[in-house]
C-alpha positions as CSV (number, residue, x, y, z in Angstrom):
1,X,2.5,-4.0,22.2
2,X,-1.1,-3.2,22.0
3,X,-3.7,-4.8,19.5
4,X,-3.8,-1.8,17.4
5,X,-0.1,-1.6,17.1
6,X,0.1,-5.5,16.4
7,X,-2.6,-5.1,13.6
8,X,-0.8,-2.2,12.0
9,X,2.6,-4.2,12.1
10,X,1.0,-7.2,10.5
11,X,-0.6,-5.0,8.0
12,X,2.6,-3.3,7.2
13,X,4.2,-6.5,6.7
14,X,1.4,-7.9,4.5
15,X,1.5,-4.8,2.1
16,X,5.2,-5.0,2.0
17,X,5.1,-8.5,0.7
18,X,2.4,-7.5,-1.8
19,X,4.5,-4.6,-3.0
20,X,7.6,-6.8,-3.4
21,X,5.7,-9.5,-5.3
22,X,4.1,-6.7,-7.4
23,X,7.3,-5.3,-8.4
24,X,8.8,-8.8,-9.1
25,X,5.7,-9.7,-11.3
26,X,5.4,-6.3,-12.9
27,X,9.2,-5.3,-13.7
28,X,10.0,-8.7,-15.0
29,X,10.6,-9.6,-18.6
30,X,8.8,-7.5,-21.1
31,X,5.7,-6.7,-19.0
32,X,5.7,-3.0,-19.6
33,X,5.9,-3.5,-23.5
34,X,3.3,-6.1,-23.6
35,X,1.0,-5.2,-20.9
36,X,-2.3,-5.3,-22.9
37,X,-1.4,-8.7,-24.2
38,X,-0.2,-10.3,-20.8
39,X,-3.4,-12.0,-19.4
40,X,-1.4,-14.2,-17.3
41,X,0.4,-11.4,-15.4
42,X,-2.7,-9.1,-15.2
43,X,-4.6,-12.1,-13.3
44,X,-1.5,-12.8,-11.2
45,X,-1.7,-9.2,-10.1
46,X,-5.5,-9.3,-9.5
47,X,-5.0,-12.5,-7.3
48,X,-2.1,-10.7,-5.5
49,X,-4.1,-7.9,-4.5
50,X,-7.2,-9.7,-3.6
51,X,-4.9,-11.6,-1.2
52,X,-3.8,-8.3,0.1
53,X,-7.2,-6.9,0.7
54,X,-8.1,-10.5,2.1
55,X,-5.5,-10.3,4.5
56,X,-7.0,-6.8,5.5
57,X,-10.3,-8.4,6.2
58,X,-9.1,-11.4,8.0
59,X,-7.0,-9.1,10.4
60,X,-10.1,-6.9,10.8
61,X,-12.2,-10.1,12.1
62,X,-9.4,-11.3,14.2
63,X,-8.7,-7.9,15.8
64,X,-12.5,-7.1,16.3
65,X,-14.2,-5.9,19.5
66,X,-15.0,-8.9,21.6
67,X,-17.5,-8.9,24.5
68,X,-17.4,-5.3,25.3
69,X,-13.7,-5.3,25.2
70,X,-12.2,-1.8,24.5
71,X,-9.6,-2.3,21.9
72,X,-9.4,1.3,20.8
73,X,-9.0,4.6,22.9
74,X,-8.5,8.2,22.3
75,X,-4.8,7.6,22.1
76,X,-5.4,5.0,19.3
77,X,-7.5,7.4,17.3
78,X,-5.1,10.2,17.7
79,X,-2.2,7.8,16.4
80,X,-4.4,6.7,13.5
81,X,-5.1,10.5,12.4
82,X,-1.4,11.2,12.6
83,X,-0.6,8.1,10.7
84,X,-3.2,8.8,8.0
85,X,-1.8,12.5,7.7
86,X,1.7,11.4,7.4
87,X,0.8,8.6,5.0
88,X,-1.3,11.0,2.8
89,X,1.7,13.3,2.3
90,X,4.2,10.5,1.5
91,X,1.5,9.1,-1.0
92,X,1.3,12.5,-2.5
93,X,4.9,12.8,-3.0
94,X,5.2,9.6,-4.4
95,X,2.4,10.2,-7.1
96,X,4.1,13.6,-7.7
97,X,7.6,12.1,-8.2
98,X,6.6,9.0,-10.4
99,X,4.3,11.3,-12.5
100,X,7.1,13.8,-13.0
101,X,9.3,11.1,-13.8
102,X,7.1,9.3,-16.3
103,X,6.6,12.9,-18.1
104,X,10.3,13.7,-18.1
105,X,11.2,10.0,-19.4
106,X,8.5,10.1,-22.2
107,X,8.3,14.0,-23.1
108,X,10.0,13.4,-26.5
109,X,7.4,10.8,-27.7
110,X,4.3,12.6,-26.4
111,X,2.6,9.6,-24.6
112,X,3.3,7.6,-21.8
113,X,2.9,3.7,-22.1
114,X,-0.5,2.3,-20.6
115,X,1.4,-0.2,-18.6
116,X,3.1,2.7,-16.4
117,X,-0.6,4.0,-15.8
118,X,-1.4,0.5,-14.3
119,X,1.9,0.5,-12.4
120,X,1.0,3.8,-10.9
121,X,-2.6,2.7,-9.8
122,X,-1.3,-0.6,-8.2
123,X,1.8,0.7,-6.7
124,X,-0.5,3.6,-5.1
125,X,-2.4,1.0,-3.0
126,X,0.8,-0.4,-1.8
127,X,2.5,2.9,-0.8
128,X,-0.5,4.2,0.8
129,X,-1.2,1.2,2.9
130,X,2.6,0.8,3.7
131,X,3.3,4.3,4.4
132,X,0.2,4.6,7.0
133,X,0.8,1.5,8.7
134,X,4.6,2.2,9.0
135,X,3.6,5.7,10.5
136,X,1.2,3.9,12.9
137,X,4.0,1.7,14.1
138,X,6.4,4.6,14.4
139,X,4.0,6.6,16.5
140,X,3.0,3.7,18.7
141,X,6.7,2.9,19.3
142,X,7.4,6.7,20.0
143,X,4.9,6.4,22.7
144,X,1.8,7.9,21.3
145,X,1.8,11.6,20.4
């Protein structure tokens, strides 16, 4: 397993955990109806995502180039480009489906509760990170290109 694949795999696990905890916090109790008044959960989510981005920073430090070592070659660049392209498509489909679902569910009332917009924003970060890293791991396991 190359360093790039290990980093992608760890990042995928990290953001999957962030997503699971995000869903547990956001969808518990009356969060959707009291989003604006729920400072505790807002802070919990901010800390959770700070931990996710902090984990990314730590991974970048751990897997950085050391003493002229080559840790990334043309194959890694090609895999990264394919993973980002595939992850982008998954992310677009996710946003489209969630937006259409929210529209359909709330069409009669004429408005979408603001909590769902926060849900879309936060979950988009997770879906984008998970899909790109999952495709990276997939392409590495497939043998490159």
